[in-house]
C-alpha positions in Angstrom: 21.6 -2.6 -40.1 25.4 -2.4 -40.3 26.5 -2.0 -43.9 30.2 -1.6 -44.4 31.2 -0.7 -48.0 34.0 -2.9 -49.3 37.0 -1.6 -51.2 35.7 -2.7 -54.6 32.5 -0.7 -54.2 33.9 2.3 -52.4 34.8 4.1 -55.7 31.3 3.6 -57.3 29.2 6.7 -57.4 26.1 5.1 -55.8 27.6 3.0 -53.0 27.6 5.5 -50.2 24.0 6.6 -50.7 22.9 3.0 -51.1 24.6 2.0 -47.9 23.1 5.0 -46.0 19.6 3.8 -47.1 20.2 0.2 -46.3 21.5 1.1 -42.8 18.1 2.6 -42.0 16.5 -0.9 -42.1 15.9 -2.3 -38.6 14.9 -5.9 -39.7 11.3 -5.5 -38.4 9.7 -7.4 -41.3 6.6 -5.2 -41.5 7.5 -4.7 -45.2 6.9 -8.4 -45.9 3.3 -8.2 -44.7 2.5 -5.8 -47.6 5.0 -7.0 -50.3 3.1 -8.7 -53.2 5.9 -11.0 -54.2 6.5 -12.2 -50.6 2.8 -12.8 -50.2 2.8 -15.1 -53.2 6.0 -17.0 -52.5 6.7 -16.8 -48.8 10.4 -16.6 -49.7 12.4 -14.2 -47.6 14.5 -13.1 -50.6 11.3 -12.2 -52.4 10.5 -9.5 -49.8 12.2 -6.1 -49.2 14.1 -7.2 -46.1 15.7 -10.1 -48.0 16.5 -8.0 -51.0 18.2 -5.4 -48.7 20.3 -8.2 -47.3 21.4 -9.1 -50.9 22.2 -5.5 -51.5 24.2 -5.4 -48.3 26.3 -8.3 -49.5 26.9 -6.6 -52.8 28.1 -3.4 -51.1 30.4 -5.4 -48.8 31.8 -7.9 -51.4 31.5 -6.0 -54.7 29.9 -9.0 -56.4 26.4 -9.8 -57.5 25.5 -13.3 -58.7 22.5 -14.6 -60.7 20.5 -15.0 -57.5 20.9 -11.4 -56.6 19.8 -10.3 -60.1 16.8 -12.6 -60.1 15.4 -11.5 -56.8 16.0 -7.8 -57.4 14.5 -8.0 -60.9 11.4 -9.8 -59.6 10.6 -6.8 -57.4 7.6 -4.8 -58.7 9.0 -1.5 -57.2 5.4 -0.9 -56.0 6.8 0.9 -52.9 4.1 -0.6 -50.7 6.9 -1.4 -48.3 7.7 2.3 -48.1 4.2 3.1 -47.0 4.4 0.4 -44.3 8.0 0.9 -43.1 8.2 2.5 -39.6 11.8 3.5 -40.2 11.2 5.3 -43.5 13.6 3.2 -45.6 13.7 4.6 -49.1 13.5 1.2 -50.7 12.5 2.3 -54.2 15.4 4.7 -54.4 17.7 2.0 -53.2 16.7 -0.3 -56.0 17.1 2.5 -58.5 20.7 3.0 -57.3 21.7 -0.6 -57.3 19.9 -2.3 -60.2 21.9 -0.8 -63.0 25.2 -2.1 -61.5 23.7 -5.5 -61.0 22.4 -5.7 -64.5 25.8 -4.7 -65.9 27.7 -7.2 -63.9 25.5 -10.3 -64.3 24.6 -12.2 -67.4 21.1 -12.0 -69.0 19.6 -14.4 -71.5 19.4 -13.4 -75.1 15.6 -13.1 -74.7 15.9 -10.6 -71.8 18.6 -8.6 -73.7 16.4 -8.4 -76.8 13.3 -7.4 -74.8 15.2 -4.7 -72.9 16.6 -3.3 -76.1 13.2 -3.3 -77.7 11.5 -1.7 -74.8 14.1 1.1 -74.4 14.4 1.8 -78.1 10.8 1.4 -79.3 8.2 1.9 -76.6 9.2 5.4 -75.4 8.9 6.7 -79.0 5.3 7.2 -79.9 5.4 6.6 -83.6 7.6 3.5 -83.2 5.3 2.1 -80.5 2.2 2.9 -82.5 3.5 0.9 -85.5 4.4 -2.0 -83.2 1.0 -1.8 -81.5 -0.8 -2.0 -84.9 1.3 -4.9 -86.0 0.7 -6.7 -82.7 -3.1 -6.2 -83.0 -3.0 -7.6 -86.6 -0.9 -10.6 -85.5 -2.7 -11.3 -82.2 -5.0 -14.1 -83.6 -1.9 -15.9 -85.0 0.3 -15.7 -81.9 0.7 -18.4 -79.2 -1.6 -17.8 -76.3 1.1 -16.5 -73.9 2.3 -14.0 -76.5 -1.2 -12.9 -77.5 -1.9 -12.1 -73.9 0.9 -9.5 -73.9 -0.7 -7.5 -76.7 -2.9 -4.8 -75.1 -6.7 -4.8 -75.8 -8.4 -1.7 -77.3 -9.2 1.0 -74.8 -11.1 4.3 -74.7 -13.9 3.2 -77.1 -16.4 5.4 -75.2 -16.2 9.1 -76.1 -16.9 11.5 -73.3 -20.1 13.5 -73.8 -18.3 16.8 -73.8 -15.5 15.8 -76.1 -16.9 17.1 -79.4 -16.9 20.6 -78.2 -14.5 21.1 -75.3 -14.7 24.7 -73.9 -11.7 26.8 -74.5 -10.6 26.6 -70.8 -9.3 29.6 -68.9 -6.3 31.7 -68.2 -4.8 29.1 -65.9 -2.3 27.1 -68.0 -1.1 23.6 -67.1 1.4 21.7 -69.2 0.3 18.2 -70.1 2.9 15.5 -70.6 2.8 14.2 -74.2 3.8 10.7 -73.1 4.5 7.6 -75.2 2.3 4.6 -74.5 -0.9 6.2 -73.3 -1.7 8.3 -76.4 -1.4 5.1 -78.4 -3.3 2.7 -76.2 -6.0 5.2 -75.0 -6.0 8.7 -76.4 -9.4 9.4 -74.8 -7.8 9.8 -71.4 -6.1 13.1 -72.3 -9.2 14.2 -74.3 -11.2 13.6 -71.1 -8.6 15.5 -69.1 -9.1 18.6 -71.3 -12.9 18.4 -70.9 -12.7 18.1 -67.1 -10.1 20.8 -66.6 -11.9 23.2 -69.0 -14.8 23.1 -66.6 -12.4 24.3 -63.9 -11.2 27.2 -66.2 -7.8 25.5 -66.9 -6.2 25.1 -70.3 -4.1 22.0 -70.7 -1.1 22.8 -73.0 0.2 19.9 -75.0 3.8 20.8 -75.9 4.5 18.8 -79.1 8.2 18.2 -78.3 7.5 16.6 -74.9 7.4 12.8 -74.9 8.2 9.8 -72.7 8.8 10.7 -69.0 11.7 8.3 -68.8 10.2 5.8 -66.4 10.5 2.7 -68.6 14.3 3.2 -69.2 14.8 4.1 -65.6 13.2 1.0 -64.3 15.1 -1.2 -66.8 18.4 0.2 -65.4 19.2 2.5 -68.5 19.9 5.6 -66.5 21.4 7.6 -69.4 18.3 7.0 -71.6 16.1 8.2 -68.7 18.2 11.3 -68.3 18.0 12.1 -72.1 14.2 11.8 -72.0 14.1 14.1 -68.9 16.3 16.7 -70.5 14.1 16.6 -73.7 11.0 17.3 -71.6 12.6 20.1 -69.7 13.8 21.8 -72.9 10.3 21.5 -74.4 8.5 22.8 -71.3 11.0 25.6 -70.3 9.6 28.4 -72.5 6.1 27.7 -71.2 7.3 27.7 -67.6 9.0 31.0 -68.2 5.8 32.3 -69.7 3.9 31.5 -66.5 2.5 27.9 -66.7 1.4 27.1 -63.2 1.9 23.3 -63.2 3.1 20.3 -65.1 0.7 17.4 -65.2 0.7 13.7 -66.3 -2.7 12.1 -66.5 -1.0 8.7 -65.8 0.1 8.3 -62.1 3.1 6.3 -63.2 4.5 9.1 -65.3 3.8 11.5 -62.4 6.1 9.6 -60.1 8.9 9.8 -62.6 8.4 13.5 -63.2 8.6 14.0 -59.4 12.0 12.4 -59.5 13.6 14.7 -62.1 15.6 16.7 -59.6 17.3 13.6 -58.2 17.8 12.1 -61.7 19.6 15.2 -62.9 21.2 16.3 -59.7 24.7 15.9 -61.0 24.1 17.6 -64.4 25.2 21.2 -64.1 23.3 22.3 -67.2 20.0 20.9 -66.0 20.0 20.5 -62.2 18.5 23.8 -61.4 15.8 23.6 -64.1 15.0 20.0 -63.1 14.3 21.2 -59.5 12.1 23.9 -60.9 10.1 21.5 -63.1 9.8 19.0 -60.3 8.4 21.7 -58.0 5.6 22.3 -60.6 4.6 18.6 -61.1 1.1 17.8 -60.0 -1.1 14.8 -60.3 -4.6 15.6 -61.7 -6.0 14.8 -58.3 -3.9 17.6 -56.8 -5.4 20.2 -59.2 -9.0 19.2 -59.2 -11.5 21.3 -57.2 -13.9 18.6 -56.2 -16.6 20.9 -54.8 -16.6 23.0 -58.0 -16.6 20.0 -60.3 -19.4 18.3 -58.5 -21.8 20.9 -59.7 -21.1 19.9 -63.3 -21.1 16.1 -62.9 -24.3 14.0 -63.1 -23.8 10.5 -61.7 -27.5 9.4 -62.0 -27.7 5.8 -63.2 -24.0 5.0 -63.1 -24.2 2.1 -60.6 -21.6 1.1 -58.1 -17.9 1.3 -59.1 -14.7 -0.2 -57.7 -11.5 1.8 -57.4 -8.1 0.3 -58.2 -5.7 2.8 -56.7 -2.4 2.3 -58.6 0.8 1.8 -56.5 2.3 4.8 -58.3 -0.6 6.9 -56.9 -0.9 5.6 -53.3 2.7 4.6 -52.6 4.8 6.5 -55.2 3.1 9.9 -54.9 1.6 9.3 -51.5 -1.9 10.3 -52.6 -3.7 7.2 -51.2 -7.4 7.8 -50.7 -7.5 10.9 -52.8 -9.2 9.2 -55.8 -11.8 7.5 -53.7 -12.6 10.7 -51.8 -13.0 12.7 -55.0 -15.3 10.1 -56.6 -17.5 10.1 -53.5 -17.6 13.9 -53.5 -18.8 13.8 -57.1 -21.6 11.4 -56.2 -20.3 8.0 -57.2 -21.1 4.9 -55.1 -18.0 2.9 -54.3 -17.9 -0.8 -53.5 -15.5 -2.1 -50.8 -12.2 -3.5 -52.1 -10.1 -5.9 -50.1 -6.3 -5.6 -50.1 -6.5 -2.2 -51.8 -2.9 -1.6 -51.0 -1.5 -4.5 -53.1 -0.2 -4.2 -56.7 -2.3 -5.4 -59.6 0.8 -6.9 -61.3 1.2 -4.5 -64.2 4.2 -2.5 -62.9 5.3 -1.1 -66.3 7.2 -3.8 -68.2 7.0 -6.3 -65.3 4.2 -8.2 -66.9 6.4 -9.0 -69.9 9.4 -10.3 -67.9 7.5 -12.0 -65.1 4.2 -13.1 -66.7 3.3 -15.8 -64.2 3.7 -13.6 -61.2 2.0 -10.7 -62.9 -1.0 -12.9 -63.9 -1.3 -14.3 -60.3 -1.4 -10.8 -58.9 -3.9 -9.6 -61.4 -6.2 -12.6 -60.6 -5.9 -11.8 -56.9 -6.6 -8.1 -57.5 -9.6 -8.6 -59.8 -11.1 -11.0 -57.2 -11.2 -8.2 -54.7 -12.3 -5.6 -57.2 -15.2 -7.6 -58.4 -16.4 -9.0 -55.1 -18.7 -6.0 -54.5 -20.4 -6.4 -57.9 -19.3 -3.1 -59.5 -20.5 -2.0 -62.9 -17.0 -0.8 -63.8 -13.5 -0.6 -62.3 -11.9 2.9 -62.1 -8.1 3.5 -62.0 -5.6 6.3 -62.6 -2.8 4.7 -64.6 -2.7 3.5 -68.2 -0.6 0.4 -67.3 -3.0 -0.8 -64.7 -6.0 -0.1 -67.0 -4.5 -2.1 -69.9 -3.4 -4.9 -67.6 -6.7 -5.4 -65.9 -8.9 -4.7 -68.9 -7.3 -7.7 -70.7 -9.2 -10.1 -68.6 -11.8 -8.1 -66.6 -15.5 -9.0 -67.3 -16.5 -5.4 -66.5 -15.0 -2.2 -68.2 -11.8 -0.8 -66.7 -11.6 3.0 -67.2 -9.4 5.9 -66.1 -11.2 8.2 -63.7 -10.9 11.2 -66.0 -12.8 9.2 -68.7 -15.5 8.3 -66.3 -15.9 11.9 -65.0 -15.8 13.5 -68.4 -18.5 11.1 -69.6 -20.8 12.4 -66.8 -20.3 16.2 -67.5 -23.7 17.8 -67.9 
């Protein structure tokens, strides 16, 4: 694609990189075949190819109208198109570069402004979010149906068998992201992680000062807030890294994607760029650290029944670990049901379900239809956002894989 950069955009810090990414698009349209929003609407501008054309116009003319904002904002950033693209277009990174400028230059409704402010200033801070969550749970019966649906349901009500007396672990030390939303919505995930990794002689170190990974602010176009949160985590972890911690781990695949982008996020920060590269080199998803053969000896899957796997987009497209969760569960002795359209997004996508409730609900219904078709006893995922989104309407339990495995430790 020919993407000349106009005079108005030439001086912006992101234009050259964005144009280079856009030029790698060859208009083949393979991306539309796996784009969730295009599949629902059939609108060319609701697919990656159409959105790249809108970005091309922005780079050439220096102007973004309400239509550009609407179509870019309605992208889930699931990165399914990146997995499909034969040309290797870095579409997710392209949106990260362009969205902040589009948000700054186009008007938003008062409702959108209020929601974005609340999300950036409340959700990433665990105590603030916990208070909001408690209030939401109390008020849920009084709220209109569409608002009540946005309040997460309780999760993690089943305690892993080994939780009461988790072994001390071993000499291998892995830093565990403290996080923001997950410890409030479902603290049993990290408790399960400690139980599972203790069986592998690993100690998960929870550094109190670590918090939100920065993904929420980044996706909402607040780059500076995302950088502040990244710097805070690096500062918190650095003494442990210098003391020999072998890895940094987030038990939510969505946070893992963000941690693996720290080097790019802080590339222009002379005080943090080198440390960001070091931290990023240590980031691992739990699936990259688990020794399946060794863990299988400690897991008893008798009587579990068939399970369906919902592989989050952040796991299979963001971290490129597609198939790893399924393979591990089979190795541990679980029986998996077939799942159609396993590559498509469930509609959660961080804050997406709040801003685009209708599209999000349609994708969830489509995803659950495929997940439940094989008659599973439960749905297994790897991301707190997907778990909360699906569990709100699923007739069978939706659980994180670490919870499921920890519950079966002998």
